[in-house]
N, C-alpha and C positions, 0 to 999 in steps of 0.2 A: 814189212807187210807188202804183199803185192796186190794188184788190182782185184784178182779173183778172190783172195782172202777178204779184202775189204768189202766186196760185193756180198760175200757169204755172211759176213757179220752185220752188214746193213739189213739184209733180208731177215736175219734172225731178230734184230732189234725191231723191225717193222712188225714181225709176227708177235713179239711180246707186247708192243703197243696195241695192236689190234685185239689181242686177247684181253688186255686190261680194259679196253673200251667195252668189249663184249661182256665182261664180268660186271661192269657198272650198271648196265641196263636193268637187270632184274632187281637191283637194289633201290631203284628210284621210287617205286610205289610206297615204300616205307617212309619216305620223306614227308608224305601227306601234305605237300604244298605244291599246287599246280604251277604257279609262276616260277618257282625254283626248278622244278622238274623240266619245264619248258626251256629254260635257259641252259640247263645242263645238257638236254638233248641237242640243242643247237650247237653247243660247244663240242659235244662228242661227234656230231656230224662233221664239223670243221676239222677235228682231229683225224677222223677217218679219211676225209677228202685229202688232207695233206699227206697222210701216210701213203695213200694211193699215188700221189704225185711223186713221192720219193721212189716208190717201187717202179713206176713207169720210167723214170729217168734212169734208174739202174738197168732196167731191161733194155732201154734204148742204147745205153752204153755198151752193153753186152752184144747186142745185134750189130752195132757199128764195129766193134772189135772183130766179130765173126766175119763180117763182110770184107774187112780189110785183109783177112788172112787168105781169102780165096782168090 
């Protein structure tokens, strides 16, 4: 596997994780427990934040690759 393929697969995985997090949000009211919902929302926020870090690092790597080619 080369770097471009790895980047493509990492982006796809990030999209899947983000989609999963988004799918959880509408389910939370059915839990009918505010403390539990609050903790889950905090955890989902942290997941989202960390996925964004991964995406940003991949984007930086791509930009660094592009700049070294010119």
